[in-house]
Residue, then its C-alpha position, 0 to 999 in steps of 0.5 A: m266557100r259554102p256555109q256549114p250546116g248551122a253556120l251563120a252567114s256572118e261567120v262564114c263570110c266575115p271572120p270576127a274582128a279579133d281574129a283579123a288582127e292576128h293575120v295582118a301581114p304588112m301592106g306594101d306601097e302598091a297595095l296601100a296606094a290601091a286601098a287608099k284609092a279605093v276609099g278615096h270615093p264617098a260612095r265606096v266609103r258609104i258601102l264600107r260603112l253599110l257593111a260595117e253596120r250590118q256586121a254580116c253579109v249583105t247582097g245586092d240590097l246595097v242598090a236600094e240603100l244608095p242613090l246610084s245605079q246597079s252597075t255603078i254600085y257593082e263597079h264600086l264593089r269590084i274596086l273595094r274587092q280588088a283592094g282587099l277591103i271587102q269579100g264576096e261569096i256567090d250564093g246561088p244567083r246572088v253575091s253576098y258582100c262583107l268587110d274583109r276585116v284582115g284587109l281593113a286591119a292591114l290598111k289601118r296598120a299601113v296608114a298608122g305606119l306612115 
């Protein structure tokens, strides 16, 4: 998805939190297990916290924030993305990442329903 002229990166990549609650579909057992596994590593939790703090897309700057190699961070990002907890957008030669608020809301609802 390319930004519309005048749109902020956070508006394009990350829907507002209020909108996320409206679009939450029930999460099945396999999806819940994958999401739980994704947040089961401290580095991935830290990545989610960093993305939440910024409330906007960030790029490979995560490499500067974490004491991990670039390839390790990209692997953690891949796992979080597959679990539906973050989303990425190609922006030229870089990929911008942000929270997937719908995915996080689904995880929250699924855990609360246990």
